[in-house]
Structure formats: structure tokens, C-alpha cells
DOPA-573752 format. One record per residue (C-alpha): residue number from 1; x, y, z; residue in one letter. Coordinates in Angstrom, 3 decimals. Layout:
N
{num NUM | xx X | yy Y | zz Z | residuo A};
...
***
This chain:
231
{num 1 | xx 86.530 | yy 157.869 | zz -23.421 | residuo M};
{num 2 | xx 82.586 | yy 158.242 | zz -23.566 | residuo T};
{num 3 | xx 80.790 | yy 156.502 | zz -25.971 | residuo T};
{num 4 | xx 79.658 | yy 159.722 | zz -26.753 | residuo V};
{num 5 | xx 83.181 | yy 160.940 | zz -27.465 | residuo S};
{num 6 | xx 83.391 | yy 157.883 | zz -29.713 | residuo R};
{num 7 | xx 80.517 | yy 158.604 | zz -31.926 | residuo V};
{num 8 | xx 81.912 | yy 162.406 | zz -32.995 | residuo L};
{num 9 | xx 85.495 | yy 160.129 | zz -33.746 | residuo L};
{num 10 | xx 82.922 | yy 157.903 | zz -35.809 | residuo L};
{num 11 | xx 80.811 | yy 160.522 | zz -37.203 | residuo V};
{num 12 | xx 83.623 | yy 162.701 | zz -38.431 | residuo V};
{num 13 | xx 85.679 | yy 160.436 | zz -39.985 | residuo W};
{num 14 | xx 82.690 | yy 158.894 | zz -42.064 | residuo L};
{num 15 | xx 81.753 | yy 162.625 | zz -42.737 | residuo A};
{num 16 | xx 85.437 | yy 163.121 | zz -44.379 | residuo F};
{num 17 | xx 84.896 | yy 159.702 | zz -46.274 | residuo I};
{num 18 | xx 82.020 | yy 161.207 | zz -47.989 | residuo T};
{num 19 | xx 82.978 | yy 164.337 | zz -48.710 | residuo Y};
{num 20 | xx 86.139 | yy 163.083 | zz -49.995 | residuo A};
{num 21 | xx 84.548 | yy 160.046 | zz -52.314 | residuo L};
{num 22 | xx 81.724 | yy 162.050 | zz -53.311 | residuo F};
{num 23 | xx 82.069 | yy 166.227 | zz -52.932 | residuo F};
{num 24 | xx 85.310 | yy 167.048 | zz -52.596 | residuo A};
{num 25 | xx 85.549 | yy 170.713 | zz -55.386 | residuo P};
{num 26 | xx 88.256 | yy 169.919 | zz -58.510 | residuo G};
{num 27 | xx 89.233 | yy 167.039 | zz -61.086 | residuo A};
{num 28 | xx 90.322 | yy 163.710 | zz -59.390 | residuo G};
{num 29 | xx 92.805 | yy 161.064 | zz -60.514 | residuo G};
{num 30 | xx 94.326 | yy 161.316 | zz -63.799 | residuo G};
{num 31 | xx 93.110 | yy 164.987 | zz -64.185 | residuo E};
{num 32 | xx 94.158 | yy 166.092 | zz -61.349 | residuo D};
{num 33 | xx 96.041 | yy 169.193 | zz -62.411 | residuo P};
{num 34 | xx 98.608 | yy 168.840 | zz -59.387 | residuo W};
{num 35 | xx 98.267 | yy 164.855 | zz -58.114 | residuo L};
{num 36 | xx 101.407 | yy 163.740 | zz -60.517 | residuo R};
{num 37 | xx 103.795 | yy 166.517 | zz -59.594 | residuo T};
{num 38 | xx 103.166 | yy 166.117 | zz -55.856 | residuo L};
{num 39 | xx 103.529 | yy 161.897 | zz -55.987 | residuo L};
{num 40 | xx 106.917 | yy 163.012 | zz -57.881 | residuo T};
{num 41 | xx 107.822 | yy 165.801 | zz -55.487 | residuo L};
{num 42 | xx 108.018 | yy 168.480 | zz -58.556 | residuo R};
{num 43 | xx 105.666 | yy 170.662 | zz -57.524 | residuo P};
{num 44 | xx 105.940 | yy 174.562 | zz -58.893 | residuo D};
{num 45 | xx 104.976 | yy 175.529 | zz -56.023 | residuo E};
{num 46 | xx 106.579 | yy 175.630 | zz -52.463 | residuo P};
{num 47 | xx 103.440 | yy 176.211 | zz -50.529 | residuo S};
{num 48 | xx 102.189 | yy 173.041 | zz -51.941 | residuo L};
{num 49 | xx 104.997 | yy 170.348 | zz -51.701 | residuo L};
{num 50 | xx 105.185 | yy 171.909 | zz -47.996 | residuo A};
{num 51 | xx 102.034 | yy 171.127 | zz -47.124 | residuo M};
{num 52 | xx 102.368 | yy 167.705 | zz -48.868 | residuo F};
{num 53 | xx 105.910 | yy 166.985 | zz -47.160 | residuo T};
{num 54 | xx 104.432 | yy 167.850 | zz -43.845 | residuo L};
{num 55 | xx 101.682 | yy 165.046 | zz -44.088 | residuo L};
{num 56 | xx 104.381 | yy 162.701 | zz -43.733 | residuo G};
{num 57 | xx 105.845 | yy 164.190 | zz -40.782 | residuo L};
{num 58 | xx 102.760 | yy 163.918 | zz -39.173 | residuo Y};
{num 59 | xx 102.689 | yy 159.860 | zz -39.201 | residuo P};
{num 60 | xx 105.593 | yy 159.712 | zz -37.915 | residuo L};
{num 61 | xx 105.112 | yy 162.169 | zz -34.812 | residuo T};
{num 62 | xx 101.990 | yy 160.301 | zz -34.115 | residuo F};
{num 63 | xx 104.110 | yy 157.036 | zz -34.609 | residuo A};
{num 64 | xx 106.524 | yy 158.315 | zz -32.054 | residuo C};
{num 65 | xx 103.018 | yy 158.716 | zz -29.415 | residuo M};
{num 66 | xx 101.586 | yy 155.573 | zz -29.904 | residuo L};
{num 67 | xx 104.489 | yy 153.224 | zz -31.081 | residuo L};
{num 68 | xx 106.262 | yy 153.483 | zz -27.740 | residuo R};
{num 69 | xx 103.574 | yy 152.287 | zz -25.532 | residuo H};
{num 70 | xx 101.743 | yy 149.653 | zz -28.177 | residuo D};
{num 71 | xx 100.189 | yy 147.440 | zz -25.885 | residuo D};
{num 72 | xx 96.674 | yy 147.587 | zz -26.199 | residuo R};
{num 73 | xx 94.079 | yy 144.698 | zz -27.503 | residuo K};
{num 74 | xx 94.375 | yy 146.726 | zz -30.339 | residuo V};
{num 75 | xx 97.992 | yy 147.642 | zz -32.404 | residuo P};
{num 76 | xx 98.425 | yy 151.023 | zz -33.128 | residuo A};
{num 77 | xx 100.718 | yy 149.792 | zz -35.836 | residuo W};
{num 78 | xx 99.100 | yy 149.111 | zz -38.714 | residuo P};
{num 79 | xx 97.486 | yy 152.018 | zz -38.047 | residuo F};
{num 80 | xx 100.421 | yy 153.860 | zz -38.058 | residuo V};
{num 81 | xx 101.618 | yy 152.702 | zz -41.274 | residuo L};
{num 82 | xx 98.830 | yy 153.409 | zz -43.034 | residuo V};
{num 83 | xx 98.440 | yy 156.646 | zz -41.463 | residuo S};
{num 84 | xx 101.760 | yy 157.149 | zz -43.994 | residuo F};
{num 85 | xx 99.187 | yy 156.785 | zz -47.109 | residuo A};
{num 86 | xx 95.878 | yy 157.550 | zz -45.674 | residuo L};
{num 87 | xx 96.400 | yy 160.177 | zz -42.925 | residuo G};
{num 88 | xx 94.161 | yy 160.922 | zz -40.549 | residuo V};
{num 89 | xx 91.699 | yy 158.366 | zz -42.454 | residuo F};
{num 90 | xx 93.536 | yy 155.588 | zz -40.955 | residuo A};
{num 91 | xx 93.929 | yy 157.322 | zz -37.527 | residuo L};
{num 92 | xx 91.030 | yy 157.690 | zz -36.055 | residuo L};
{num 93 | xx 89.365 | yy 154.532 | zz -36.444 | residuo P};
{num 94 | xx 91.891 | yy 153.718 | zz -34.245 | residuo Y};
{num 95 | xx 91.102 | yy 155.554 | zz -31.225 | residuo Y};
{num 96 | xx 87.088 | yy 154.274 | zz -32.068 | residuo I};
{num 97 | xx 88.694 | yy 151.140 | zz -32.065 | residuo L};
{num 98 | xx 91.036 | yy 151.747 | zz -29.090 | residuo T};
{num 99 | xx 88.361 | yy 154.010 | zz -27.044 | residuo S};
{num 100 | xx 87.021 | yy 150.818 | zz -24.720 | residuo A};
{num 101 | xx 90.084 | yy 148.731 | zz -24.286 | residuo T};
{num 102 | xx 92.363 | yy 149.653 | zz -21.431 | residuo H};
{num 103 | xx 95.984 | yy 150.768 | zz -22.078 | residuo A};
{num 104 | xx 98.697 | yy 148.710 | zz -20.874 | residuo G};
{num 105 | xx 96.765 | yy 144.724 | zz -20.505 | residuo S};
{num 106 | xx 99.213 | yy 143.474 | zz -23.361 | residuo H};
{num 107 | xx 103.236 | yy 142.956 | zz -23.580 | residuo D};
{num 108 | xx 104.478 | yy 145.633 | zz -25.954 | residuo L};
{num 109 | xx 104.909 | yy 144.573 | zz -29.523 | residuo R};
{num 110 | xx 107.925 | yy 146.243 | zz -30.124 | residuo L};
{num 111 | xx 111.683 | yy 145.719 | zz -29.523 | residuo S};
{num 112 | xx 113.171 | yy 147.925 | zz -26.931 | residuo E};
{num 113 | xx 115.441 | yy 149.307 | zz -29.874 | residuo K};
{num 114 | xx 112.432 | yy 150.814 | zz -31.340 | residuo L};
{num 115 | xx 110.558 | yy 151.827 | zz -28.186 | residuo R};
{num 116 | xx 113.759 | yy 153.710 | zz -26.743 | residuo R};
{num 117 | xx 113.603 | yy 155.245 | zz -31.128 | residuo T};
{num 118 | xx 110.433 | yy 156.845 | zz -30.838 | residuo A};
{num 119 | xx 111.226 | yy 158.141 | zz -27.319 | residuo E};
{num 120 | xx 114.490 | yy 159.576 | zz -28.167 | residuo S};
{num 121 | xx 115.096 | yy 163.263 | zz -27.755 | residuo Q};
{num 122 | xx 116.958 | yy 162.838 | zz -30.760 | residuo T};
{num 123 | xx 115.009 | yy 161.503 | zz -32.747 | residuo T};
{num 124 | xx 111.773 | yy 164.582 | zz -31.289 | residuo H};
{num 125 | xx 114.286 | yy 167.183 | zz -31.681 | residuo A};
{num 126 | xx 114.903 | yy 166.355 | zz -35.817 | residuo I};
{num 127 | xx 111.430 | yy 165.869 | zz -36.029 | residuo L};
{num 128 | xx 110.751 | yy 169.710 | zz -34.850 | residuo F};
{num 129 | xx 113.941 | yy 171.029 | zz -36.729 | residuo V};
{num 130 | xx 112.378 | yy 169.327 | zz -40.181 | residuo L};
{num 131 | xx 109.018 | yy 170.381 | zz -39.486 | residuo T};
{num 132 | xx 109.724 | yy 173.845 | zz -37.894 | residuo L};
{num 133 | xx 112.250 | yy 174.258 | zz -41.546 | residuo G};
{num 134 | xx 109.580 | yy 172.594 | zz -44.177 | residuo V};
{num 135 | xx 106.509 | yy 175.330 | zz -42.619 | residuo M};
{num 136 | xx 109.519 | yy 178.726 | zz -42.839 | residuo V};
{num 137 | xx 110.021 | yy 177.710 | zz -46.095 | residuo W};
{num 138 | xx 106.477 | yy 177.304 | zz -47.357 | residuo G};
{num 139 | xx 105.489 | yy 179.880 | zz -45.975 | residuo L};
{num 140 | xx 108.241 | yy 182.473 | zz -47.512 | residuo L};
{num 141 | xx 108.580 | yy 180.569 | zz -50.627 | residuo A};
{num 142 | xx 105.343 | yy 179.954 | zz -51.084 | residuo G};
{num 143 | xx 102.617 | yy 181.366 | zz -53.238 | residuo D};
{num 144 | xx 99.412 | yy 181.744 | zz -51.075 | residuo F};
{num 145 | xx 96.712 | yy 182.639 | zz -54.338 | residuo G};
{num 146 | xx 98.396 | yy 179.954 | zz -55.944 | residuo V};
{num 147 | xx 97.191 | yy 177.336 | zz -52.708 | residuo Y};
{num 148 | xx 94.164 | yy 178.723 | zz -52.367 | residuo A};
{num 149 | xx 93.677 | yy 178.101 | zz -56.311 | residuo E};
{num 150 | xx 94.950 | yy 174.598 | zz -55.944 | residuo A};
{num 151 | xx 92.735 | yy 173.941 | zz -53.807 | residuo F};
{num 152 | xx 89.722 | yy 174.993 | zz -55.855 | residuo R};
{num 153 | xx 90.329 | yy 172.857 | zz -58.301 | residuo T};
{num 154 | xx 92.423 | yy 170.146 | zz -57.010 | residuo S};
{num 155 | xx 90.507 | yy 167.240 | zz -55.422 | residuo H};
{num 156 | xx 93.776 | yy 165.735 | zz -53.946 | residuo F};
{num 157 | xx 94.804 | yy 169.279 | zz -53.177 | residuo V};
{num 158 | xx 91.470 | yy 170.229 | zz -51.257 | residuo N};
{num 159 | xx 91.353 | yy 167.030 | zz -49.577 | residuo V};
{num 160 | xx 95.223 | yy 166.962 | zz -48.566 | residuo M};
{num 161 | xx 94.602 | yy 170.293 | zz -46.648 | residuo T};
{num 162 | xx 91.949 | yy 168.886 | zz -45.154 | residuo L};
{num 163 | xx 93.709 | yy 166.435 | zz -43.464 | residuo D};
{num 164 | xx 95.791 | yy 168.420 | zz -42.521 | residuo F};
{num 165 | xx 93.235 | yy 169.945 | zz -40.086 | residuo G};
{num 166 | xx 91.574 | yy 167.226 | zz -39.152 | residuo L};
{num 167 | xx 95.137 | yy 165.046 | zz -38.303 | residuo L};
{num 168 | xx 96.252 | yy 169.099 | zz -36.010 | residuo T};
{num 169 | xx 92.184 | yy 168.621 | zz -34.537 | residuo L};
{num 170 | xx 93.213 | yy 164.850 | zz -33.693 | residuo L};
{num 171 | xx 95.994 | yy 165.938 | zz -32.043 | residuo S};
{num 172 | xx 94.244 | yy 167.936 | zz -29.118 | residuo V};
{num 173 | xx 92.569 | yy 165.396 | zz -28.619 | residuo Y};
{num 174 | xx 95.566 | yy 163.050 | zz -28.067 | residuo A};
{num 175 | xx 96.907 | yy 165.115 | zz -26.259 | residuo I};
{num 176 | xx 93.363 | yy 165.867 | zz -23.781 | residuo Y};
{num 177 | xx 93.403 | yy 162.143 | zz -23.191 | residuo T};
{num 178 | xx 96.613 | yy 161.222 | zz -22.885 | residuo G};
{num 179 | xx 97.068 | yy 164.336 | zz -20.080 | residuo S};
{num 180 | xx 94.139 | yy 163.139 | zz -18.510 | residuo R};
{num 181 | xx 95.372 | yy 159.793 | zz -17.470 | residuo R};
{num 182 | xx 98.860 | yy 161.215 | zz -16.579 | residuo R};
{num 183 | xx 97.062 | yy 163.460 | zz -14.649 | residuo S};
{num 184 | xx 98.444 | yy 166.549 | zz -16.149 | residuo L};
{num 185 | xx 97.190 | yy 169.554 | zz -16.529 | residuo P};
{num 186 | xx 94.173 | yy 168.871 | zz -19.427 | residuo Q};
{num 187 | xx 94.655 | yy 172.558 | zz -21.243 | residuo A};
{num 188 | xx 98.102 | yy 171.049 | zz -22.738 | residuo M};
{num 189 | xx 95.568 | yy 170.185 | zz -25.053 | residuo A};
{num 190 | xx 96.323 | yy 173.409 | zz -26.794 | residuo L};
{num 191 | xx 99.658 | yy 172.784 | zz -27.925 | residuo L};
{num 192 | xx 97.607 | yy 169.864 | zz -29.941 | residuo G};
{num 193 | xx 96.673 | yy 173.727 | zz -31.780 | residuo L};
{num 194 | xx 100.363 | yy 174.118 | zz -32.998 | residuo I};
{num 195 | xx 100.127 | yy 171.479 | zz -36.139 | residuo P};
{num 196 | xx 102.950 | yy 168.913 | zz -35.909 | residuo I};
{num 197 | xx 105.181 | yy 171.309 | zz -33.050 | residuo L};
{num 198 | xx 102.480 | yy 171.526 | zz -30.773 | residuo G};
{num 199 | xx 102.398 | yy 167.405 | zz -30.493 | residuo L};
{num 200 | xx 106.069 | yy 167.127 | zz -30.714 | residuo L};
{num 201 | xx 106.523 | yy 169.139 | zz -27.704 | residuo V};
{num 202 | xx 103.974 | yy 166.575 | zz -25.897 | residuo Y};
{num 203 | xx 105.635 | yy 163.730 | zz -27.044 | residuo V};
{num 204 | xx 109.244 | yy 165.063 | zz -26.228 | residuo W};
{num 205 | xx 107.509 | yy 166.315 | zz -22.260 | residuo M};
{num 206 | xx 106.569 | yy 162.467 | zz -21.856 | residuo T};
{num 207 | xx 109.141 | yy 160.679 | zz -23.014 | residuo R};
{num 208 | xx 110.248 | yy 157.610 | zz -20.345 | residuo M};
{num 209 | xx 106.712 | yy 158.249 | zz -18.691 | residuo D};
{num 210 | xx 106.764 | yy 154.681 | zz -16.155 | residuo E};
{num 211 | xx 104.470 | yy 156.738 | zz -13.781 | residuo T};
{num 212 | xx 101.434 | yy 156.759 | zz -16.345 | residuo A};
{num 213 | xx 99.680 | yy 153.440 | zz -15.629 | residuo S};
{num 214 | xx 97.900 | yy 152.996 | zz -18.791 | residuo P};
{num 215 | xx 101.634 | yy 153.661 | zz -20.643 | residuo Y};
{num 216 | xx 103.408 | yy 151.240 | zz -18.416 | residuo V};
{num 217 | xx 105.623 | yy 148.632 | zz -20.313 | residuo P};
{num 218 | xx 104.318 | yy 145.394 | zz -18.486 | residuo S};
{num 219 | xx 107.815 | yy 144.993 | zz -17.804 | residuo E};
{num 220 | xx 107.973 | yy 147.760 | zz -15.617 | residuo T};
{num 221 | xx 104.331 | yy 146.762 | zz -14.518 | residuo R};
{num 222 | xx 106.263 | yy 143.947 | zz -12.285 | residuo M};
{num 223 | xx 109.038 | yy 145.439 | zz -11.198 | residuo K};
{num 224 | xx 107.007 | yy 147.728 | zz -9.656 | residuo S};
{num 225 | xx 105.015 | yy 145.232 | zz -8.316 | residuo R};
{num 226 | xx 107.746 | yy 143.605 | zz -6.902 | residuo R};
{num 227 | xx 108.739 | yy 146.540 | zz -4.945 | residuo R};
{num 228 | xx 105.574 | yy 147.594 | zz -3.316 | residuo Q};
{num 229 | xx 105.351 | yy 143.195 | zz -2.083 | residuo K};
{num 230 | xx 109.041 | yy 143.987 | zz -0.694 | residuo S};
{num 231 | xx 107.858 | yy 146.560 | zz 1.303 | residuo S};
***
């Protein structure tokens, strides 16, 4: 990643924080008409609950992508963990901090079992079906007039919606940089424009990828070196 890209990510992160704290419309805190009902998963509007649920599925998808090869100098797992509460607020700093480091320079931090779970086709399939089901339910059962009103009057819904949009754009960026490292068509980044589902497709396509050196686990790299020496 270039310095320009790092600066742009930093600007986006700081701008979103500033917007969320000082400029987002609607009531906040205890006066927010939708905050409590969403946190207790009891809203009357399906589209709002669907969006709230998708914001929980997005971190799971990023977890599948980042934790399967968590061997950078800056560990991914703390950022992924916090992203379940803070979304893109937590994930953007990871991409900013890791931009100047070389992947594959440290041993994997996850156990083999957890890494396999992150790479599992079953995991990806479950997330795909859940995401698709939530999206279809929200689109068919939701009232977007109610959602638009909540977007204008609820601080939480406003920030939540923009968070979802930024996570989608971050997916495009993550796929783009990953495709470059793997010498894959960079047009694959367009998959990221399909919220969650596109990122899942990319994760599935690159699962168990031991040919992309920036993501090769330490043990695999050592085996590759032994084979090269023996040949």
C-alpha cells in the first residue's frame, strides 16, 4: 500500500469519527428512539433489524479473511474482535497500521483448528446463507419509509447505516489489495460492492491459498524452502 492510500484511509477514519460524534443527525443516547429496541433485538421494523444483523455478519466475514493468516507484525484478532462492537471504526486502523508491514513475517497466532474454521467451506456457506436470508427478509418485509425516517431521527441508525456503507467500500479495498498480492485480476475488487456476499465469494476463492507468499504460513514457507533446496 502506498503512503497516499494510508493517508486516505486515515482521513476517512477520522472524518467518520468526527461525523459520528458531532454531526450525525437525530437523538442520541437514551433519547434515541431506536437504540434500545435494536440492542435488545426487538424492533418493529424488519429492515432495521436486518441492517443491525448484517453489521454482525460483516465482522464474521472479515474474520474469515484476516484470521486465517494472521501473521503480520500487527495482529488482526484485536481489531476483528472490537469490530463486532465498532464496525469499520475498528477495522480501518488495522489496514492503516499494517500497510507498512510485510505479511508473513511472524508466526501464525491462531491454532490450526481456528485457522481451518476460518477457511472452512462450511463456515463460508453458513455465512452466505444467513446473509442472503437476512437481506431477502429485510427487503421483502421491511418498510423503507420507516427506515428513512429512522435514518433522519436516530443517531444510532444513521451511523449504523453509514458504517455498513464504509464496510462495503473497505471490502472493495481489501479484495483489491489481496488480489494484487495473489496476482489475481484486480477487477475482482468489484465483488466487494456486493455487501458481505462478494467478500465471502472472494474469501472462498482464495481459501487454502498457499501460492501467495504474503499469506503463506511459516510452516508452509519452511517446507517450500526445503523442497527448493532438495531440487
